[in-house]
N, C-alpha and C positions, 0 to 999 in steps of 0.2 A: 422404390419401383424407381429404373431407370426409365427415361425417356422411350425407348426402344418397346422396354417392359410393356409400360402403359398404351405404345400403342398397338403391341400383340395381343394384350390382354384385352383392348377394347374390338379389336376385329373377332373375338368367339363370339358364337352366339349365345344367350338372347342379347349381349352386350349390345355388339354389333346392330340388333334393331332398333334398340333402344337408343343408342347414340343417333343412329341416323334422324328417325325420328325427333328425336329434342333439336337435330341440327334445324331439319326443316322447319319446327316448329318456330323457334329461334327465326330463322331467316324472314317467316311469314311475319311474326310480330315488328320484326322491325323494319319490313316492307310497309306496313300499317302505319306504326309510326311516323314513314319517311312519308307516306302518301299526302299530299295538301290539295285535296280537289278545290276547287274554287278559284277564283281573281279576285282580290281586293283593287277596289281601283276608287282614285279618288278625285280626280280631277276632269269627270261629269261627262268620259268621253260618248256616252253610251244614253245618256239625256238629251231627248227631242224636243223636250218639251212641248208633247203629248202625251198626259200620261192620264191614268184614269183611277175613280175609285168607287167602293159601295159605300153607302152612306142610309141612316133609319126610315124607316118609314113615317116618324112622328113627319120631319120634314114637309111632306106632302098629304099628309092623310087627314080625315076630315073627322069630327066630334066624336062620329060613335065610334071611329077605330079605338079611341086615346078611352072611352068609357068602356069597352067591350074587354080592352088589355092591361085596365087596372092603373094606365098612365094619368089621369085627368088632370092628379096635380104635375106632370109635367107641362102641359100642352104650353103656357107661357115660356117656358126655356126654347122651344120652336117659332110659336108665334110671333116673336117680338120682330121687330125690323133689325133690331140692333143684333141678335142672335143670328139671323142670316146672313147680315152685311159682315160677321165677324167669321162666317164660316168659309163666306166667298174668300172673305180676303188670304186666310189660311190657305184653301186650297189651291186660287193665285199665285202664291208665295211659294208653293212647293211643286210650281211646273205643272200642273193639274188642269187638265180641259176640258177631261170628259167624266158627267156625273151620272153614275144611276144612283138614283134613289127608290126605294123600296117600297114596292105597289102591287106587293104578293100578298096570300094567295087568293086567285081566281076564284070565282065560285063552280059549282060545278058544269053550273051552263057555257061556263067560257066567262063571265060576265068580270070586267078588272074592278077592285076596289076601289069606291069613290075618292074622289079628291076635296080636299076645303077652297075652291073658286079664289078667293081673296090670298088663302097662305101660297096658293098657284102664282097667281100674280107678283106677288112680294118676291116669292122666290127667285121668279123668272125677271125680274125688275134684274135683283140682284145678281144674276148670276149671268148678266149679257157677257157675251164672247166666250161665256162655255158652250158645250154641246151638252145638255141635259137630257138623257134617256130614262124614264121611268122605267124602276128591273120590273118585268111581270111574268106569271106562268104560276105553277103551282106544284104541287107532289103529284107524280105518275100514281094513278088506282087511287086516288083520293079525290082532290081539285081538279087535275089534269087526264083529259082523256084524248091524246094526241091519234091514239088511231079511231077517231069518231069522227065522221061527216060533221056531224053535228054539232059537235065541240068547236071543231077547227074555224066551223063559219060563226059562234058564237064571240069565239077568243079572238077571230079577225075583227068583228062588226064591233068588237069595243073597244079594242085597240085606235081602230081609225077614229071612232069618234070621239078617243081621249087628246086627238091628236090636232082634230078638227074643233075641238072647243078650248085646246090650248094648242093653238102653234108657236108659240115660243118652243115646245119642245123638238128638241133636234131629232129625234125618234122615241123607238123603243130598244130596250134588253131584254133579251127571252132566256129563264131561266128554269125548266124543268127538267126536276131529279126526282129520283136516276132515269137516265136515257139510254138505254142501251145503244150499242151499234148497231146497226141496221134494221134499226125503226124506219121503215117508212112513213108513218105517221107523221114524223117528226120533219121527216123534209118537207112531206105535202105541206103540213103548217107551212115550213117559211116561204112554201110556192106561194100560197094564200096572202101571208101576209106582204109581201114582197110586190105582190099585183094588185093587194088593195089600196094600203099604206098611202097616205096625201102625198102627190109626184116630191121628192128633193128630201125624202124625208129616212133615216139612216135605220135599218134594222144589225143590231147589234146583236152576238150570241154569247152568252154566259157558256162554253166548249170546254169537254171535255178531254187531257191531254191522254199521250199513247198509253199503250199499255206497258205494263213493266213486271220481273218476275218479282219487286220484291213486295207487290199488291195484286191478291189474284183477286179482284171483283169485276169484271168484267164488262159490267152494267158501269159503271163510273169511268170507263178508258174508252177510248172511239179506236178504230182499226187506222189505218193510213186510208182503206180507200173510203171509210165511212167520214172519216176525215174531212177528206178532199172534197165530197158530194154535198157537208153544211159548208164548209166556205164558198162552195159554188154558189151558195143562195142565202149568201152573208154579205155586208155592208163590213163588217167588223164582228173581229174573234177576239173576248178575253177569255181566256185559259185556264180554267181554276188549276193551278198546279200546286193542291197540295190536299190535305186528311191522305198523305199516302200511307197511317203507319208505322209509318218508319221513326224508331227512334234513336236512329247514328246520325249525326249532325253530318258526318263524313261522303257517307253514304246520300245524302239529303241534297247534299250541295252537287254531287256526283250525277243523281238524279236528275238536278233542276238546270244543270250544264246541257244533260243530253236533252232533254225535253225542249229547251231554248230550240236545239240546230234541229229539230223534230219538226214541232210545229211552224216554225220560220219557213221549212223546205216544202211540206205538206200544204200550207195554204195557198198557194197560187198568187194570185194580187192582191187577196182578199187581206185589209190591214188587220194586225196584229197585237195586241193589248196581253202581257204576260203576266198573269195572277199571282197574286206575290200575298202570304198567310202574316196576319198579325195581330192576331187575339188568342183566344185562352184554349175554350174548348178541351181540358186536361183530363177530365173523364170520360170523353167522348169514347175512348178505343181507337177512331182511325186518326186522331191528332197529337202527336206529342210536340208541345212547344218547345222542350227546350232543344228539339232538333227540328224540328217545322216553324222555323221563325224567319222574318225578315231579314235578318242578319245574312242566315244563311242562305238563304232562299237569293239574296242580292250576290253574293261570293258566287253561288252555281251560273246565276241568270251573266255576269259578267262574264265569266269563263267560256259560257256557249258563245258569246257575243262576238267575241273576241276582237279583234281590231275595229276602230272606224270603215275601214275600206270594206272587212269582209260580212259587216250589217247588211244585211237584205231587204230591198227595197220596202216592203211591204212591212217589216216592226215596226213599229209607233212609239211603244215605250212598256211602260205597267201598269200595272194595275191593283190596287191598295185592298185586299180584305181586310179590315172594313174600317171607316170612320171611323163609330164609336167604340171602339177597343185600343186605337195607337195612342200611345202616349209620350209623353215627351221625350223621352229616351230613344224612342222608337222613330219620331220625327227628327231627332237630331242625328241618329245613323242617317237617315233617307239623305237627310241635307247634305251630310257630308261622306256619304257611300255613294250615293248616285245622282245628283243634283248638279248642274253644268249653274259654276258660278261665277 
């Protein structure tokens, strides 16, 4: 068949429709193949030397916590001076200044779990120069009831007592899960905490990212209005930019870039750390580490931040979740693709 005959044949129904559909499909596939969301940065332009990390309960926990959780054999891993100093040295070398040691969950009356006094003293001595903010909170409907006046008062009293007994802590890092947008109780909790904490202490919040069509669970996404309300009542937001259920690495990079721009724009003058995933949980259903991982997260964050001249003043750095699942390859990637050399 001649080229003209082939063209005439292709224009007959139903071939005309089939050829048009195939052309559209090929165009979409080509566009996807050429789409490269994210930005690979190796010059450290986005590292301001003020990054954060979430760390294990064992670094501060009392003996009872080790016993209750079947970890008595691991107590010495956390309690030795050498272990504590080694952790401090590693974090210092990786540009981390804000440390969130796990101290959850609270009890149903808002009381925080106890710390080991000697270990806390040892830890704070090794972490001189860091801002150590215990990671406190609980699960809504179980150990946390932010809509209750009594619970908020108990939680605030316990937080103040912790900081008064251990003034080396820089503040507290509050994490309530889930915490749907529009919750007046959470805003009231932040107000009570702000008023009751000792002077000069930081009120840090584990914040939720903006809504997205890719993850239809509104209880773990904050609207622009609610995000601004939380920011106005906080000194720092560490935004949990993960648990999206995405399986596609390009979509996750794209989402990270968009979220980076949005949360920095929505936070006003409140300082922001961008929370990045470095953990497994492959069977959870809400996290797929083949797509949602430290390398893809950083590519997206770099794209969202753009040039140093474009970085908002409230951007402080990134926060890694979490210390106990970071392996050597991830630390190496973080050094090469984020830290200023």
